[in-house]
VEXDREN-2710 file (C-alpha; in Angstrom, 1 decimal):
% VEXDREN-2710
k/r/px/py/pz
1/MET/-14.5/-23.4/-12.6
2/LEU/-18.0/-22.7/-14.0
3/ARG/-19.6/-22.9/-10.5
4/LEU/-17.0/-20.5/-9.1
5/ALA/-17.6/-18.1/-12.0
6/GLY/-21.4/-18.4/-11.4
7/ASP/-21.0/-17.6/-7.7
8/PHE/-18.7/-14.7/-8.4
9/LEU/-21.0/-13.3/-11.1
10/ARG/-24.0/-13.6/-8.6
11/ARG/-22.0/-11.6/-6.0
12/TYR/-20.9/-9.1/-8.6
13/LYS/-24.5/-8.5/-9.7
14/GLU/-25.6/-8.1/-6.0
15/ASP/-22.7/-5.6/-5.7
16/MET/-24.1/-3.6/-8.6
17/VAL/-27.7/-3.7/-7.3
18/ASN/-26.7/-2.5/-3.9
19/SER/-24.5/0.3/-5.1
20/ASP/-25.7/3.9/-5.0
21/ASN/-23.6/4.9/-8.0
22/THR/-21.8/7.7/-6.1
23/SER/-18.2/8.2/-5.3
24/THR/-15.9/10.2/-3.1
25/ASP/-13.1/12.0/-4.9
26/SER/-9.7/13.4/-3.8
27/THR/-7.0/14.8/-6.0
28/PHE/-3.3/15.3/-5.1
29/LEU/-0.2/16.5/-6.8
30/LEU/2.8/14.3/-6.0
31/ASP/6.2/15.9/-6.4
32/CYS/8.3/12.7/-6.7
33/GLU/8.3/8.9/-6.5
34/GLY/8.9/9.2/-2.8
35/GLU/5.5/10.8/-2.4
36/THR/3.9/8.1/-4.5
37/LEU/5.4/5.6/-2.0
38/ARG/4.1/7.6/1.0
39/LEU/0.6/7.6/-0.7
40/ALA/0.8/3.9/-1.1
41/GLU/1.7/3.5/2.6
42/ASP/-1.2/5.7/3.6
43/ILE/-3.6/3.7/1.5
44/TRP/-2.2/0.5/3.0
45/LYS/-3.0/1.8/6.5
46/ILE/-6.7/2.1/5.6
47/SER/-7.0/-1.1/3.6
48/ARG/-8.6/-4.3/4.7
49/ALA/-9.3/-7.8/3.4
50/GLY/-11.6/-7.8/0.5
51/ASP/-10.5/-4.4/-0.9
52/ILE/-10.0/-3.8/-4.6
53/ILE/-7.7/-1.0/-5.7
54/ALA/-7.8/-0.3/-9.4
55/LEU/-4.7/1.4/-10.7
56/TRP/-5.4/3.5/-13.8
57/GLY/-3.0/5.5/-15.9
58/ASP/-0.7/5.4/-19.0
59/LEU/2.5/3.5/-19.2
60/GLY/5.2/4.8/-17.0
61/VAL/3.1/7.0/-14.7
62/GLY/3.8/5.0/-11.5
63/LYS/1.2/2.2/-11.2
64/THR/3.8/-0.4/-10.4
65/ALA/5.7/2.0/-8.1
66/PHE/2.5/2.5/-6.2
67/ALA/1.9/-1.2/-5.9
68/ARG/5.5/-1.8/-4.8
69/GLY/5.1/0.9/-2.1
70/PHE/1.9/-0.6/-0.9
71/ILE/3.3/-4.1/-0.7
72/GLN/6.5/-2.9/1.0
73/ALA/4.4/-0.8/3.5
74/ALA/2.7/-4.1/4.4
75/ASN/5.8/-6.3/4.5
76/GLY/8.8/-4.1/4.9
77/PRO/11.2/-2.5/2.5
78/ALA/13.2/-5.7/1.9
79/GLU/10.2/-7.3/0.1
80/GLU/11.1/-7.7/-3.5
81/VAL/8.2/-6.6/-5.8
82/PRO/8.7/-7.3/-9.5
83/SER/6.2/-6.1/-12.1
84/PRO/3.8/-9.0/-12.9
85/THR/3.6/-7.9/-16.6
86/PHE/4.6/-11.4/-17.8
87/THR/3.3/-13.5/-15.0
88/LEU/0.0/-11.5/-14.8
89/LEU/-0.2/-12.1/-11.0
90/GLN/2.1/-12.0/-8.0
91/ILE/0.7/-13.0/-4.5
92/TYR/2.2/-11.7/-1.3
93/GLU/1.5/-12.7/2.3
94/SER/0.9/-9.7/4.6
95/PRO/0.1/-9.3/8.3
96/ILE/-3.7/-9.1/7.6
97/THR/-4.3/-11.0/4.4
98/GLN/-2.8/-11.9/1.0
99/ILE/-2.1/-9.1/-1.4
100/TYR/-2.8/-10.0/-5.1
101/HIS/-0.9/-7.8/-7.6
102/PHE/-2.5/-8.2/-11.0
103/ASP/-1.0/-6.6/-14.2
104/LEU/-3.7/-7.1/-16.9
105/TYR/-1.9/-5.3/-19.7
106/ARG/-1.6/-8.5/-21.8
107/ILE/-5.2/-9.7/-21.2
108/GLU/-7.0/-9.8/-24.5
109/ASN/-10.4/-11.2/-23.4
110/GLU/-12.0/-10.0/-20.2
111/ASP/-13.1/-13.6/-19.3
112/GLU/-9.4/-14.6/-19.0
113/VAL/-9.3/-12.9/-15.6
114/LEU/-11.3/-15.8/-14.2
115/GLU/-8.4/-18.1/-14.8
116/LEU/-6.2/-15.9/-12.5
117/GLY/-8.3/-16.6/-9.4
118/ILE/-10.0/-13.2/-9.0
119/GLU/-12.8/-14.9/-7.0
120/ASP/-10.4/-15.8/-4.2
121/ALA/-8.6/-12.4/-4.4
122/PHE/-11.8/-10.4/-4.2
123/ALA/-13.3/-12.6/-1.5
124/ASP/-10.6/-12.4/1.1
125/GLY/-7.5/-10.7/-0.2
126/ILE/-6.5/-7.1/-1.1
127/SER/-6.3/-6.7/-4.9
128/LEU/-4.0/-4.2/-6.6
129/ILE/-5.0/-4.2/-10.3
130/GLU/-3.0/-2.5/-13.0
131/TRP/-4.9/-2.0/-16.3
132/PRO/-8.3/-2.7/-14.7
133/ALA/-10.1/-1.7/-17.9
134/ASN/-9.1/-5.1/-19.3
135/MET/-11.4/-6.7/-16.7
136/GLY/-14.4/-5.3/-18.5
137/HIS/-17.6/-6.3/-16.7
138/TRP/-15.7/-8.3/-14.0
139/LEU/-14.4/-5.1/-12.3
140/PRO/-16.6/-4.8/-9.2
141/TYR/-18.3/-1.5/-8.3
142/ASN/-17.1/-1.4/-4.6
143/ARG/-13.5/-0.4/-5.1
144/LEU/-10.9/2.4/-4.9
145/ASP/-9.9/3.8/-8.3
146/LEU/-6.5/5.4/-8.1
147/THR/-5.7/7.3/-11.3
148/LEU/-2.1/8.5/-12.0
149/SER/-1.3/10.9/-14.7
150/SER/1.7/13.0/-15.7
151/SER/1.8/16.6/-14.7
152/ASP/3.8/19.7/-15.9
153/THR/7.2/18.4/-14.9
154/SER/8.7/14.9/-15.5
155/SER/8.8/14.0/-11.8
156/GLU/5.3/15.3/-10.8
157/ARG/2.3/13.0/-10.9
158/ARG/-1.3/13.9/-10.4
159/VAL/-3.3/11.3/-8.5
160/LYS/-7.1/11.1/-8.2
161/LEU/-8.6/8.8/-5.6
162/GLN/-12.2/7.8/-6.3
163/GLY/-13.9/5.6/-3.8
164/TYR/-17.0/3.6/-4.9
165/GLY/-19.3/2.0/-2.4
166/PRO/-20.0/3.0/1.2
167/SER/-16.8/1.5/2.7
168/TRP/-14.4/3.4/0.5
169/GLN/-16.5/6.5/0.6
170/ALA/-16.3/6.5/4.4
171/ARG/-12.6/5.9/4.5
172/LEU/-11.8/8.5/1.9
173/SER/-14.0/11.2/3.5
174/ASP/-11.3/11.6/6.3
175/PHE/-8.3/10.7/4.2
176/ARG/-5.2/13.0/4.3
177/LEU/-2.0/12.5/2.5
178/ASN/1.0/12.4/4.9
179/ARG/3.9/14.4/3.5
END
């Protein structure tokens, strides 16, 4: 475990040194949960192995709904996607790689995330991370931040996409939400 953590930390530090500390931003207003699911499908279409998608927002704004839509876009609508609030992690097979769905709400110490296998997830899976702030310094720079917040009506959500690192910046520069 210590060797893996050391290797992961070394890659993480290289990630930070090679980052240019800029991001590409896009903001959308989603009218209903159906649009959240379409956004998840659109993000799935541009995702690849090794991607990290950090899902930010308060309780009840749609982080788990987005994750469910993403996983069902990969595997079909019959895929059951429970919230991993109590298990902390659910892993799904997809056509291109494994999808790791983390819910870190109950994490009390950021080093606990190493026990969940984030090294494997970050190396060759796609990671969907609810409550990413609880990762502290383990949250990599090269990632997509998806921030959901309530809007003026109970069904509307504002979503901000922020891509960090050259790969996400390039993909988001041409991104359009399909409605």
